[in-house]
C-alpha positions as a Markdown table, in Angstrom:
| # | Residue | x | y | z |
|---|---|---|---|---|
| 1 | Met | 91.4 | 138.6 | 132.8 |
| 2 | Leu | 92.4 | 141.6 | 130.3 |
| 3 | Glu | 95.9 | 143.7 | 131.3 |
| 4 | His | 93.3 | 146.5 | 131.9 |
| 5 | Phe | 91.2 | 144.7 | 134.6 |
| 6 | His | 94.5 | 143.9 | 136.7 |
| 7 | Val | 95.5 | 145.8 | 139.6 |
| 8 | Ala | 98.0 | 148.8 | 139.2 |
| 9 | Lys | 100.9 | 147.3 | 140.8 |
| 10 | Glu | 101.4 | 150.4 | 143.3 |
| 11 | Asp | 98.1 | 149.4 | 144.5 |
| 12 | Gln | 98.9 | 145.9 | 144.9 |
| 13 | Ile | 98.8 | 144.2 | 148.6 |
| 14 | Leu | 100.4 | 140.8 | 148.1 |
| 15 | Ile | 98.2 | 137.9 | 150.2 |
| 16 | Met | 99.5 | 134.3 | 150.5 |
| 17 | Pro | 96.4 | 132.3 | 149.6 |
| 18 | Asp | 96.8 | 130.1 | 152.9 |
| 19 | Ala | 96.3 | 133.2 | 154.9 |
| 20 | Leu | 93.6 | 134.7 | 153.0 |
| 21 | Lys | 91.3 | 131.2 | 153.3 |
| 22 | Leu | 92.3 | 131.0 | 157.0 |
| 23 | Thr | 90.5 | 135.3 | 157.5 |
| 24 | Val | 87.8 | 134.1 | 155.0 |
| 25 | Thr | 86.7 | 131.2 | 156.9 |
| 26 | Asp | 86.5 | 133.3 | 160.0 |
| 27 | Ile | 84.4 | 135.8 | 158.7 |
| 28 | Phe | 81.7 | 133.1 | 157.3 |
| 29 | Leu | 81.9 | 131.6 | 160.2 |
| 30 | Lys | 81.1 | 134.6 | 162.6 |
| 31 | Met | 78.1 | 134.5 | 160.0 |
| 32 | Asn | 76.6 | 131.4 | 161.9 |
| 33 | Met | 77.9 | 128.9 | 158.9 |
| 34 | Ser | 79.0 | 125.5 | 160.5 |
| 35 | Lys | 83.0 | 124.6 | 160.0 |
| 36 | Ala | 82.5 | 122.7 | 157.3 |
| 37 | Asp | 80.3 | 125.4 | 155.1 |
| 38 | Ala | 82.6 | 127.8 | 156.3 |
| 39 | Asp | 85.7 | 126.2 | 154.7 |
| 40 | Gln | 83.7 | 125.2 | 151.4 |
| 41 | Ala | 82.6 | 128.8 | 151.0 |
| 42 | Ala | 86.2 | 129.9 | 151.3 |
| 43 | Asp | 87.8 | 127.5 | 149.3 |
| 44 | Val | 85.5 | 128.4 | 146.5 |
| 45 | Leu | 86.3 | 132.2 | 146.8 |
| 46 | Val | 90.3 | 131.8 | 147.0 |
| 47 | Met | 90.2 | 129.6 | 144.0 |
| 48 | Ser | 88.9 | 132.5 | 141.9 |
| 49 | Asp | 91.2 | 134.9 | 143.6 |
| 50 | Val | 94.6 | 132.0 | 143.1 |
| 51 | Arg | 93.3 | 131.3 | 139.3 |
| 52 | Gly | 93.1 | 135.0 | 138.7 |
| 53 | Val | 89.4 | 134.9 | 138.5 |
| 54 | Asp | 89.2 | 138.4 | 140.2 |
| 55 | Thr | 85.4 | 139.2 | 139.8 |
| 56 | His | 84.5 | 136.5 | 141.4 |
| 57 | Gly | 86.7 | 136.4 | 144.6 |
| 58 | Val | 87.2 | 138.0 | 148.1 |
| 59 | Ser | 87.4 | 141.6 | 146.1 |
| 60 | Asn | 83.9 | 141.6 | 145.0 |
| 61 | Met | 82.0 | 139.0 | 146.7 |
| 62 | Leu | 83.0 | 138.6 | 150.0 |
| 63 | Arg | 81.5 | 142.3 | 151.3 |
| 64 | Asn | 78.4 | 141.6 | 149.4 |
| 65 | Tyr | 77.7 | 138.3 | 151.1 |
| 66 | Val | 78.3 | 140.1 | 154.4 |
| 67 | Lys | 76.1 | 142.3 | 153.7 |
| 68 | Arg | 73.3 | 139.8 | 152.5 |
| 69 | Phe | 74.0 | 137.5 | 155.5 |
| 70 | Gly | 72.9 | 140.7 | 157.7 |
| 71 | Asp | 69.5 | 141.2 | 155.7 |
| 72 | Gly | 68.6 | 137.5 | 156.1 |
| 73 | Phe | 68.4 | 137.3 | 152.5 |
| 74 | Ile | 71.4 | 134.4 | 152.4 |
| 75 | Asn | 70.5 | 131.5 | 155.3 |
| 76 | Pro | 73.5 | 130.6 | 156.5 |
| 77 | Arg | 72.6 | 127.1 | 157.8 |
| 78 | Pro | 70.0 | 125.3 | 155.1 |
| 79 | Lys | 68.5 | 122.7 | 155.3 |
| 80 | Trp | 68.8 | 121.8 | 151.6 |
| 81 | Lys | 66.9 | 118.7 | 150.2 |
| 82 | Ile | 66.0 | 116.8 | 146.7 |
| 83 | Val | 62.9 | 117.5 | 145.8 |
| 84 | Arg | 62.8 | 115.2 | 142.5 |
| 85 | Glu | 65.2 | 112.8 | 141.5 |
| 86 | Thr | 65.9 | 110.0 | 138.4 |
| 87 | Pro | 69.3 | 107.6 | 138.2 |
| 88 | Ala | 70.4 | 110.3 | 135.9 |
| 89 | Thr | 68.8 | 113.3 | 137.2 |
| 90 | Ala | 67.9 | 115.6 | 140.8 |
| 91 | Asn | 66.5 | 118.9 | 141.6 |
| 92 | Ile | 67.7 | 120.7 | 145.0 |
| 93 | Asp | 65.8 | 123.2 | 146.4 |
| 94 | Ser | 68.9 | 125.0 | 148.7 |
| 95 | Asp | 66.4 | 126.7 | 151.3 |
| 96 | Arg | 68.0 | 129.9 | 150.6 |
| 97 | Gly | 71.9 | 128.2 | 150.9 |
| 98 | Leu | 74.9 | 130.6 | 149.5 |
| 99 | Gly | 75.8 | 128.6 | 145.8 |
| 100 | Ile | 79.4 | 128.4 | 147.0 |
| 101 | Val | 78.2 | 126.0 | 149.8 |
| 102 | Val | 75.1 | 123.9 | 148.2 |
| 103 | Gly | 76.8 | 123.9 | 144.4 |
| 104 | Pro | 79.5 | 121.6 | 145.2 |
| 105 | Lys | 77.3 | 119.2 | 147.0 |
| 106 | Ala | 75.1 | 119.0 | 144.1 |
| 107 | Met | 78.5 | 118.7 | 141.8 |
| 108 | Glu | 79.1 | 115.3 | 143.8 |
| 109 | Ile | 75.6 | 113.9 | 143.6 |
| 110 | Ala | 75.8 | 114.9 | 139.6 |
| 111 | Ile | 79.0 | 112.9 | 139.8 |
| 112 | Glu | 77.7 | 109.9 | 141.3 |
| 113 | Lys | 75.2 | 109.8 | 139.0 |
| 114 | Ala | 77.3 | 109.7 | 136.2 |
| 115 | Lys | 79.3 | 107.1 | 137.9 |
| 116 | Lys | 76.4 | 104.4 | 137.7 |
| 117 | Val | 74.3 | 105.4 | 134.4 |
| 118 | Gly | 77.1 | 107.8 | 132.8 |
| 119 | Val | 76.0 | 111.5 | 133.5 |
| 120 | Gly | 74.5 | 113.0 | 136.3 |
| 121 | Cys | 72.6 | 116.4 | 136.1 |
| 122 | Val | 71.3 | 118.4 | 139.1 |
| 123 | Thr | 69.1 | 121.8 | 139.0 |
| 124 | Ile | 69.3 | 124.0 | 142.1 |
| 125 | Gly | 66.3 | 125.6 | 143.2 |
| 126 | Asn | 65.7 | 128.6 | 145.7 |
| 127 | Gly | 69.7 | 129.2 | 145.6 |
| 128 | Arg | 71.7 | 132.4 | 146.1 |
| 129 | His | 75.4 | 133.7 | 144.5 |
| 130 | Met | 77.4 | 130.7 | 143.0 |
| 131 | Gly | 80.8 | 132.4 | 142.8 |
| 132 | Met | 83.1 | 131.1 | 140.0 |
| 133 | Ile | 81.5 | 129.1 | 138.1 |
| 134 | Ala | 84.5 | 127.4 | 136.5 |
| 135 | Tyr | 84.8 | 125.3 | 139.7 |
| 136 | Tyr | 82.4 | 122.6 | 139.5 |
| 137 | Pro | 82.9 | 121.9 | 136.7 |
| 138 | Met | 86.4 | 121.1 | 138.1 |
| 139 | Gln | 85.1 | 119.2 | 140.5 |
| 140 | Ala | 85.1 | 116.7 | 137.9 |
| 141 | Leu | 87.8 | 116.4 | 136.4 |
| 142 | Lys | 89.6 | 114.4 | 139.3 |
| 143 | His | 86.8 | 111.6 | 138.0 |
| 144 | Asp | 88.4 | 111.8 | 134.7 |
| 145 | Met | 84.7 | 113.2 | 133.7 |
| 146 | Ile | 83.6 | 116.4 | 131.8 |
| 147 | Gly | 82.1 | 118.9 | 134.0 |
| 148 | Tyr | 79.5 | 121.8 | 133.1 |
| 149 | Ala | 77.9 | 124.2 | 134.9 |
| 150 | Ile | 75.2 | 127.5 | 134.2 |
| 151 | Thr | 74.2 | 129.7 | 136.9 |
| 152 | Gly | 71.1 | 132.4 | 136.2 |
| 153 | Gly | 69.0 | 135.1 | 137.8 |
| 154 | Gly | 68.5 | 139.0 | 138.4 |
| 155 | Ala | 68.2 | 140.7 | 135.6 |
| 156 | Asn | 71.4 | 143.5 | 134.7 |
| 157 | Thr | 71.7 | 142.8 | 130.9 |
| 158 | Val | 69.7 | 143.9 | 127.8 |
| 159 | Pro | 68.9 | 141.6 | 125.2 |
| 160 | Thr | 69.7 | 142.4 | 121.9 |
| 161 | Phe | 67.7 | 145.8 | 120.6 |
| 162 | Gly | 66.5 | 145.8 | 124.5 |
| 163 | Ala | 65.9 | 149.3 | 126.3 |
| 164 | Ile | 65.9 | 147.6 | 129.8 |
| 165 | Pro | 68.0 | 144.1 | 131.7 |
| 166 | Arg | 65.6 | 141.2 | 131.5 |
| 167 | Leu | 68.8 | 138.7 | 131.8 |
| 168 | Gly | 71.0 | 137.6 | 134.1 |
| 169 | Ala | 75.3 | 137.5 | 132.8 |
| 170 | Asn | 74.0 | 133.8 | 133.1 |
| 171 | Pro | 77.8 | 132.3 | 132.6 |
| 172 | His | 78.1 | 128.5 | 131.4 |
| 173 | Ala | 81.3 | 126.8 | 132.0 |
| 174 | Trp | 83.0 | 123.1 | 131.1 |
| 175 | Ala | 86.1 | 120.9 | 132.2 |
| 176 | Val | 87.7 | 118.9 | 130.1 |
| 177 | Pro | 90.3 | 116.7 | 131.3 |
| 178 | Ala | 93.4 | 115.7 | 129.3 |
| 179 | Asp | 96.5 | 113.7 | 130.3 |
| 180 | Lys | 99.6 | 115.9 | 130.4 |
| 181 | Glu | 98.4 | 119.0 | 129.7 |
| 182 | Pro | 96.7 | 121.1 | 131.8 |
| 183 | Pro | 92.6 | 120.6 | 131.4 |
| 184 | Phe | 90.4 | 122.8 | 129.0 |
| 185 | Val | 88.6 | 125.4 | 131.3 |
| 186 | Leu | 86.3 | 127.3 | 129.8 |
| 187 | Asp | 84.2 | 130.0 | 132.1 |
| 188 | Met | 82.6 | 132.7 | 130.0 |
| 189 | Ser | 79.5 | 135.3 | 130.9 |
| 190 | Ser | 76.5 | 135.4 | 128.0 |
| 191 | Ser | 76.9 | 139.0 | 128.7 |
| 192 | Ala | 79.8 | 140.7 | 126.9 |
| 193 | Val | 81.7 | 140.6 | 130.4 |
| 194 | Ala | 80.9 | 139.9 | 134.0 |
| 195 | Ala | 79.5 | 143.0 | 135.8 |
| 196 | Asn | 81.7 | 142.6 | 138.6 |
| 197 | Lys | 84.8 | 143.7 | 136.2 |
| 198 | Ile | 82.9 | 147.1 | 135.5 |
| 199 | Gly | 83.1 | 146.8 | 139.4 |
| 200 | Leu | 87.0 | 146.2 | 139.5 |
| 201 | Leu | 87.4 | 149.3 | 136.8 |
| 202 | Arg | 85.5 | 151.8 | 139.2 |
| 203 | Arg | 87.7 | 150.9 | 142.5 |
| 204 | Met | 90.7 | 151.3 | 139.9 |
| 205 | Gly | 88.9 | 154.8 | 138.3 |
| 206 | Lys | 89.7 | 153.0 | 134.9 |
| 207 | Pro | 87.3 | 153.6 | 131.8 |
| 208 | Val | 85.0 | 150.5 | 130.4 |
| 209 | Leu | 85.9 | 149.3 | 127.6 |
| 210 | Pro | 84.1 | 149.7 | 124.0 |
| 211 | Gly | 80.8 | 146.9 | 123.8 |
| 212 | Leu | 80.8 | 146.0 | 127.2 |
| 213 | Val | 77.8 | 148.1 | 128.5 |
| 214 | Ala | 74.9 | 150.1 | 127.7 |
| 215 | Asp | 73.6 | 153.2 | 129.0 |
| 216 | Glu | 70.8 | 154.2 | 130.3 |
| 217 | Thr | 68.5 | 153.8 | 127.3 |
| 218 | Gly | 69.8 | 150.7 | 126.5 |
| 219 | Thr | 72.1 | 152.3 | 123.5 |
| 220 | Pro | 75.6 | 150.3 | 123.8 |
| 221 | Val | 78.6 | 152.5 | 124.7 |
| 222 | Met | 80.8 | 152.2 | 121.4 |
| 223 | Gln | 83.6 | 154.4 | 122.7 |
| 224 | Gln | 86.0 | 153.8 | 125.9 |
| 225 | Arg | 84.6 | 156.2 | 128.8 |
| 226 | Gln | 84.5 | 156.4 | 132.3 |
| 227 | Pro | 81.3 | 153.5 | 133.6 |
| 228 | Pro | 78.0 | 155.4 | 133.4 |
| 229 | Leu | 76.3 | 155.8 | 136.4 |
| 230 | Glu | 73.2 | 153.3 | 135.6 |
| 231 | Thr | 75.3 | 150.2 | 134.0 |
| 232 | Trp | 73.8 | 147.5 | 131.9 |
| 233 | Met | 75.7 | 144.7 | 130.5 |
| 234 | Leu | 75.1 | 144.2 | 126.8 |
| 235 | Pro | 74.9 | 140.6 | 125.2 |
| 236 | Leu | 78.3 | 138.9 | 124.2 |
| 237 | Gly | 78.8 | 140.7 | 121.0 |
| 238 | Ala | 77.7 | 143.9 | 121.9 |
| 239 | Thr | 75.4 | 145.1 | 119.2 |
| 240 | Arg | 73.5 | 142.6 | 116.4 |
| 241 | Glu | 76.1 | 143.1 | 114.0 |
| 242 | Leu | 78.5 | 142.1 | 116.4 |
| 243 | Gly | 76.7 | 139.1 | 117.0 |
| 244 | Ser | 75.1 | 139.6 | 120.6 |
| 245 | His | 72.1 | 137.6 | 119.4 |
| 246 | Lys | 74.4 | 135.1 | 119.8 |
| 247 | Gly | 75.2 | 135.9 | 123.4 |
| 248 | Tyr | 71.5 | 136.4 | 124.0 |
| 249 | Gly | 70.4 | 133.2 | 122.9 |
| 250 | Leu | 73.1 | 131.5 | 125.4 |
| 251 | Gly | 71.7 | 134.1 | 128.5 |
| 252 | Val | 68.1 | 132.4 | 127.5 |
| 253 | Ile | 69.3 | 128.9 | 127.2 |
| 254 | Ala | 71.3 | 129.0 | 130.8 |
| 255 | Gln | 68.3 | 130.7 | 132.1 |
| 256 | Val | 66.0 | 127.8 | 130.8 |
| 257 | Phe | 68.0 | 124.8 | 132.2 |
| 258 | Ser | 69.3 | 126.4 | 135.8 |
| 259 | Gly | 65.8 | 128.6 | 136.4 |
| 260 | Ile | 63.0 | 127.2 | 134.2 |
| 261 | Leu | 63.7 | 123.3 | 134.6 |
| 262 | Ala | 64.4 | 123.8 | 138.2 |
| 263 | Thr | 61.6 | 126.0 | 139.6 |
| 264 | Gly | 60.3 | 128.4 | 137.1 |
| 265 | Ala | 62.4 | 131.5 | 138.1 |
| 266 | Phe | 63.9 | 133.9 | 135.6 |
| 267 | Gly | 64.8 | 137.7 | 135.9 |
| 268 | Asp | 63.9 | 138.7 | 138.9 |
| 269 | Tyr | 61.2 | 136.7 | 139.9 |
| 270 | Tyr | 60.4 | 134.7 | 143.2 |
| 271 | Gly | 62.4 | 137.6 | 145.4 |
| 272 | Gly | 65.7 | 138.0 | 143.2 |
| 273 | Gln | 66.9 | 134.0 | 143.9 |
| 274 | Met | 69.5 | 132.6 | 141.6 |
| 275 | Ser | 69.2 | 129.0 | 140.4 |
| 276 | His | 72.1 | 126.4 | 138.9 |
| 277 | Phe | 72.6 | 123.9 | 136.8 |
| 278 | Val | 75.6 | 121.4 | 137.2 |
| 279 | Ala | 76.1 | 118.1 | 134.9 |
| 280 | Ala | 79.1 | 115.6 | 134.8 |
| 281 | Tyr | 79.5 | 113.2 | 131.8 |
| 282 | Ser | 81.7 | 110.1 | 132.6 |
| 283 | Ile | 84.5 | 109.7 | 130.0 |
| 284 | Glu | 84.0 | 106.0 | 130.1 |
| 285 | Ala | 80.8 | 105.7 | 129.2 |
| 286 | Phe | 81.7 | 107.1 | 125.8 |
| 287 | Thr | 84.8 | 106.1 | 124.8 |
| 288 | Asp | 88.3 | 104.6 | 126.2 |
| 289 | Thr | 89.2 | 107.0 | 129.0 |
| 290 | Lys | 93.3 | 106.7 | 128.5 |
| 291 | Lys | 92.7 | 106.9 | 124.8 |
| 292 | Phe | 90.4 | 110.4 | 125.3 |
| 293 | Lys | 92.7 | 112.0 | 127.9 |
| 294 | Lys | 95.9 | 111.5 | 125.3 |
| 295 | Asp | 93.6 | 112.7 | 122.3 |
| 296 | Met | 93.0 | 115.8 | 124.5 |
| 297 | Asp | 96.9 | 116.5 | 124.9 |
| 298 | Ala | 97.2 | 116.4 | 121.2 |
| 299 | Phe | 94.4 | 118.7 | 120.6 |
| 300 | Leu | 95.7 | 121.2 | 123.1 |
| 301 | Arg | 98.8 | 121.2 | 122.1 |
| 302 | Tyr | 97.3 | 121.6 | 118.7 |
| 303 | Leu | 95.9 | 124.8 | 119.9 |
| 304 | Arg | 98.6 | 126.4 | 121.5 |
| 305 | Glu | 100.9 | 125.4 | 119.0 |
| 306 | Thr | 99.1 | 127.6 | 116.4 |
| 307 | Pro | 101.5 | 129.9 | 114.9 |
| 308 | Pro | 100.7 | 133.6 | 116.7 |
| 309 | Ala | 98.9 | 136.1 | 114.6 |
| 310 | Pro | 101.7 | 139.1 | 113.9 |
| 311 | Gly | 102.4 | 141.5 | 116.9 |
| 312 | Gln | 100.9 | 138.4 | 119.3 |
| 313 | Asp | 103.4 | 136.3 | 121.7 |
| 314 | Arg | 101.1 | 132.8 | 121.9 |
| 315 | Val | 98.6 | 131.2 | 121.7 |
| 316 | Tyr | 96.3 | 129.7 | 124.6 |
| 317 | Tyr | 93.4 | 127.9 | 125.1 |
| 318 | Ala | 90.8 | 127.9 | 127.9 |
| 319 | Gly | 92.1 | 127.3 | 131.1 |
| 320 | Leu | 95.8 | 127.7 | 130.4 |
| 321 | Pro | 96.1 | 131.1 | 131.5 |
| 322 | Glu | 94.5 | 130.5 | 134.7 |
| 323 | His | 97.1 | 127.2 | 135.3 |
| 324 | Glu | 99.8 | 129.4 | 135.0 |
| 325 | Glu | 98.6 | 132.5 | 136.9 |
| 326 | Glu | 97.7 | 129.7 | 139.7 |
| 327 | Gln | 101.7 | 129.0 | 139.8 |
| 328 | Val | 102.4 | 132.0 | 140.4 |
| 329 | Arg | 100.0 | 133.3 | 143.1 |
| 330 | Arg | 100.7 | 130.7 | 144.8 |
| 331 | Arg | 103.8 | 131.1 | 144.8 |
| 332 | Asp | 104.3 | 135.2 | 145.1 |
| 333 | Gly | 100.6 | 136.0 | 146.6 |
| 334 | Ile | 97.2 | 137.1 | 145.6 |
| 335 | Pro | 97.5 | 140.8 | 144.3 |
| 336 | Leu | 94.8 | 142.4 | 146.4 |
| 337 | His | 93.7 | 146.0 | 145.7 |
| 338 | Arg | 94.4 | 147.9 | 149.0 |
| 339 | Glu | 90.9 | 149.4 | 149.2 |
| 340 | Val | 90.0 | 145.7 | 149.4 |
| 341 | Val | 92.9 | 145.1 | 151.8 |
| 342 | Glu | 91.3 | 148.1 | 154.2 |
| 343 | Trp | 88.0 | 146.6 | 153.7 |
| 344 | Phe | 89.4 | 143.2 | 155.3 |
| 345 | Asp | 90.8 | 145.6 | 158.2 |
| 346 | Ser | 87.7 | 147.0 | 159.2 |
| 347 | Ile | 85.6 | 143.9 | 159.1 |
| 348 | Thr | 88.0 | 141.7 | 160.9 |
| 349 | Ala | 88.2 | 144.5 | 163.6 |
| 350 | Glu | 84.6 | 145.2 | 163.7 |
| 351 | Leu | 83.7 | 141.1 | 164.2 |
| 352 | Ser | 86.9 | 141.1 | 166.6 |
| 353 | Leu | 89.0 | 138.8 | 164.5 |
| 354 | Thr | 92.6 | 138.0 | 164.0 |
| 355 | Pro | 93.5 | 141.0 | 160.9 |
| 356 | Leu | 94.2 | 139.4 | 157.5 |
| 357 | Ala | 98.2 | 138.8 | 157.1 |
| 358 | Arg | 100.2 | 140.2 | 154.6 |
| 359 | Lys | 103.2 | 138.8 | 152.7 |
| 360 | Lys | 106.0 | 139.0 | 154.4 |
């Protein structure tokens, strides 16, 4: 993430990943999830924080999930099922199950199909939030496959020229394996920025950057200021002149693949459910896997060895900063905002759980 969204040093409390996962799993168990599902859900959230994707880790999502379990919106023990299937495809009814539980299972189905016929695609309807969308394409990496995922639903993003929101952030994510280089992992929202990043700014008392949000009339906010009380996201590109029609189009395509293709859901339709799409592509079905991975190494080096422009230190490719951040956070701990740790202290006390362990 941009430095602007990082927790200030004076507000950081370091938590080791294993300690964080233990506490998150315990909280999910108290929500009446099975042990296997609690472990899986905790793994998705903590992986987000380990890779520096703080918007979709425990800071924002866990307290929201706890609330939604409490009001019955999320089913802690879903009886998800395949409702339509071919050798290469499947459509799942997730029975209001949390996406960070059903999503990994759907991707496993896609991978098994890709092993047999080269490509596997799975839609997931009647779903709930899916967390860091890159988690699911990354499942395909160890199988020498290219992974892809989309999630859609809700309405917090205005269309280009629109006065009210019609789309969610509707992110797309791809993961492509290499040989020696860290894999290429692109995780991008169709909106100018993930909505949770505005939540991070509110927590830290920082201003919103130009081109990220619209005001209550749908007008793009193009100067740095405190986030408006009523915050709507802009499509990627912010304004038509800067290319917002492209982000708008990506958001529509995401909703078609994840929602319309699954159950017909879009926007706040179907009671606010979210829907998803995951896919796996077998490299061997298209070309020699070893050659592909060596060619990816050469391509990724070609990108990162680009001479930097004046004032810049280096050139990255998608997935490289997250890979490097993971090495640091697994060694030094995850820097959670003190307010987040205070919430953990409160919820563990309320649920009679062992408090979250700080790094010693």
